[in-house]
C-alpha positions in Angstrom: -13.8 12.8 11.2 -11.1 10.1 10.5 -7.8 10.9 11.5 -5.1 11.7 8.7 -1.7 11.2 10.5 0.3 8.9 9.5 1.1 5.4 10.9 4.7 4.3 11.6 5.6 1.3 10.3 7.2 -1.6 12.7 8.0 -4.8 10.7 7.5 -6.0 7.0 7.9 -9.8 5.7 7.5 -11.3 2.7 7.8 -9.2 -0.9 6.5 -8.4 -3.8 7.2 -10.4 -7.2 6.1 -10.9 -10.7 4.6 -13.9 -8.4 2.0 -11.8 -7.1 1.7 -8.6 -9.5 -1.9 -9.6 -9.7 -2.1 -8.6 -6.2 -0.6 -5.0 -7.0 -3.6 -3.4 -8.8 -6.0 -5.2 -6.1 -4.3 -3.4 -3.3 -4.3 -0.1 -5.6 -7.8 0.0 -5.9 -8.8 -0.8 -2.5 -6.2 2.4 -1.5 -9.0 4.4 -3.8 -12.1 2.2 -2.6 -11.7 3.2 0.8 -10.9 6.8 0.2 -14.2 7.3 -1.4 -16.3 5.2 0.4 -15.0 7.3 3.7 -15.3 10.7 1.6 -18.9 9.9 0.8 -20.0 8.3 4.5 -19.2 11.4 6.2 -20.9 13.8 3.4 -24.0 11.1 3.9 -23.7 12.0 7.3 -23.6 15.4 7.1 -26.8 15.6 6.0 -29.9 17.6 8.4 -30.9 15.0 11.2 -34.5 15.4 10.2 -33.3 13.7 6.5 -31.2 10.8 8.1 -34.1 10.1 11.3 -36.4 9.5 8.3 -34.2 7.0 5.9 -33.2 5.3 9.5 -37.4 4.9 10.0 -38.1 3.7 6.0 -35.2 1.0 5.7 -32.8 -1.6 7.3 -29.7 -3.1 7.0 -29.1 -5.8 5.3 -28.1 -8.6 8.3 -28.4 -11.9 6.5 -26.2 -14.1 6.3 -26.2 -15.0 2.9 -22.4 -13.2 1.6 -19.2 -14.1 0.2 -16.7 -15.6 3.0 -13.5 -14.5 3.0 -12.0 -17.7 3.2 -8.7 -18.9 5.1 -7.4 -16.3 7.3 -4.6 -15.8 9.6 -6.6 -16.6 13.3 -3.3 -16.0 15.4 0.1 -14.7 14.7 3.7 -14.3 16.5 6.2 -11.5 15.7 10.2 -12.5 15.9 12.0 -9.8 14.5 15.4 -12.0 13.7 13.0 -14.6 11.8 9.8 -13.6 10.5 6.3 -13.9 11.4 4.9 -17.2 12.5 0.8 -17.7 12.4 -2.0 -20.3 12.6 -4.3 -20.4 10.0 -8.2 -20.4 10.2 -8.5 -24.2 10.3 -6.9 -24.2 13.9 -4.4 -26.6 12.6 -2.0 -25.4 10.0 0.9 -23.5 11.5 3.2 -21.5 9.7 5.8 -19.2 9.3 6.8 -16.3 6.5 10.7 -16.0 7.1 12.3 -12.8 6.4 14.1 -14.3 3.2 10.7 -14.3 1.8 10.0 -18.2 2.1 7.3 -19.8 4.0 7.0 -23.5 6.0 3.8 -24.7 6.9 3.1 -27.5 9.0 -0.3 -29.3 8.1 -2.1 -31.5 10.1 -4.8 -34.3 9.2 -6.8 -36.4 11.4 -5.5 -39.9 11.3 -2.6 -38.8 8.7 0.7 -37.7 9.4 1.9 -34.5 9.7 3.1 -33.0 6.5 5.3 -29.9 5.5 4.9 -27.4 2.7 8.0 -25.4 1.7 7.4 -22.3 -0.5 10.4 -20.4 -2.2 8.7 -17.3 -4.4 10.7 -16.6 -7.5 10.2 -13.3 -9.8 7.6 -15.6 -12.1 6.7 -19.1 -10.2 6.9 -20.7 -6.9 8.5 -23.6 -5.8 6.2 -25.6 -3.9 7.7 -29.0 -1.8 5.9 -31.5 0.0 7.6 -33.3 2.7 6.6 -35.9 5.6 8.3 -35.5 8.8 11.4 -37.9 7.7 11.8 -36.5 4.1 12.2 -33.1 5.1 15.5 -31.6 3.7 18.4 -30.6 6.2 18.6 -27.4 4.3 15.6 -26.7 6.2 15.9 -28.1 9.7 16.4 -25.0 10.7 13.2 -23.1 9.8 11.9 -26.3 10.8 12.9 -26.3 14.7 11.7 -22.6 14.4 8.6 -23.6 13.2 8.7 -25.7 16.3 9.8 -23.2 18.6 6.3 -21.2 17.4 4.0 -24.2 17.2 4.6 -24.6 21.2 4.2 -20.9 21.8 0.9 -20.4 19.6 -0.4 -23.4 21.2 0.4 -22.7 24.6 -0.3 -19.0 24.9 -3.5 -18.5 22.4 -6.9 -19.6 21.7 -8.1 -21.1 18.5 -11.3 -19.3 18.3 -12.6 -20.1 14.6 -15.1 -17.5 13.2 -17.0 -19.7 10.7 -18.7 -16.4 9.6 -15.4 -15.7 8.4 -14.0 -18.3 6.8 -17.2 -20.7 5.5 -16.5 -24.2 4.8 -12.8 -25.3 4.2 -11.3 -26.2 0.9 -10.0 -29.7 1.5 -6.2 -29.9 -0.3 -6.0 -26.5 -0.5 -3.0 -24.6 0.7 -3.3 -21.3 1.5 -0.6 -18.8 3.3 -0.2 -15.1 3.8 2.1 -13.8 0.8 3.2 -10.9 2.8 2.9 -9.3 6.5 3.0 -5.2 7.2 3.0 -3.8 10.9 2.6 -0.4 12.2 1.8 0.9 15.4 -2.0 0.6 14.8 -2.6 -2.5 12.9 -0.6 -5.7 11.7 -1.6 -6.3 7.7 -1.7 -9.6 6.1 -1.7 -9.9 2.0 -3.2 -13.4 1.6 -3.8 -15.8 -1.6 -6.8 -15.4 -3.0 -6.2 -11.0 -3.2 -7.6 -10.9 0.7 -6.6 -8.1 2.7 -6.7 -8.6 6.4 -6.3 -5.9 9.3 -5.8 -6.4 13.0 -6.0 -3.5 14.7 -4.7 -2.6 18.2 -8.2 -2.3 19.7 -8.3 -5.9 18.5 -11.4 -5.5 15.5 -10.7 -7.0 12.5 -11.3 -5.8 9.3 -11.1 -7.9 5.6 -11.1 -6.4 2.2 -11.9 -9.3 -0.4 -12.9 -9.6 -4.0 -14.4 -6.6 -6.3 -15.5 -4.6 -3.1 -16.5 -6.7 0.1 -16.0 -5.7 3.5 -16.4 -7.6 6.6 -15.7 -5.9 9.5 -15.9 -8.0 13.4 -15.6 -6.3 17.0 -16.1 -8.3 19.6 -18.8 -11.1 19.1 -20.3 -8.9 16.3 -19.9 -9.0 12.5 -21.1 -6.9 9.6 -20.4 -7.5 5.7 -20.5 -4.3 3.4 -20.7 -4.3 -0.4 -18.9 -0.4 -1.3 -20.9 -1.0 -4.7 -24.0 -0.1 -2.1 -22.5 3.0 -1.2 -22.9 4.3 2.8 -26.4 4.1 3.1 -26.3 0.5 4.3 -23.7 1.5 6.6 -25.5 4.4 7.9 -28.7 2.1 8.1 -27.0 -0.2 10.3 -28.4 0.3 14.1 -26.5 -1.8 15.7 -22.8 -0.4 14.5 -20.8 2.2 16.2 -20.1 4.2 12.6 -17.4 6.5 14.5 -15.6 3.5 15.2 -15.8 1.4 12.4 -14.6 5.0 9.9 -11.5 5.2 12.7 -10.5 1.6 11.4 -11.1 2.4 8.1 -8.7 5.4 8.4 -6.0 3.3 9.9 -6.3 0.4 6.9 -6.3 3.8 4.5 -3.0 5.2 6.0 -1.6 1.3 6.2 -2.1 0.9 2.4 -0.9 4.4 1.4 2.5 3.7 3.4 3.2 0.2 2.2 5.9 0.1 -0.4 4.4 -2.5 -2.9 7.3 -1.4 -5.0 10.2 -3.0 -3.8 
């Protein structure tokens, strides 16, 4: 059974504005979906052992690689309480920072092209996005660029860029992706990403992605599992490679984090 306790908030960066209102219903739907899926799975597992064994013998989970990919995700991150959160994205080269004032600065690197910067300022109804080269970045962004440079040095030095293409799929050239919000607790760190993706990195190093309408991708070590919630719990139970108890614990952490995330501020 999933622990129903609470988790302690440790940090939060970014804020919800009218710009991200489309994301709020998605998060609220995921709150309900996770609760319903966990309850249905636990009820499913309470059936007689003979009934479960018979079903396991009859069918196997879908283990194909033919599932929708998550897209760009946060590969590495670094929380700097004074400034915000730094990150490297899953293209392996984009370094960025989401600052405490809810702005973002990203450094983009492309083969045979000089580094460029993207600065994002969220307003109530739109975002101001500025594109700059190393020589044209405005003086008022110098401090933020200095912070980003320090983040880049530390991330490149201390973290490996192990990209999982089973998560990210093919990159979309020219499209700028970045986290809108970060929320961390004593059990997980959560990123709300562009594209209505929720990324959870748990303290046990497992990852959970909630994306599109009802897709979940769970990664633990080298193993990766995709589930479509519309299939119900049978697909999960029939999967002989997953640790169901550990997976349900991961979903419980995600439930609690979403329940305590203040999306109305």
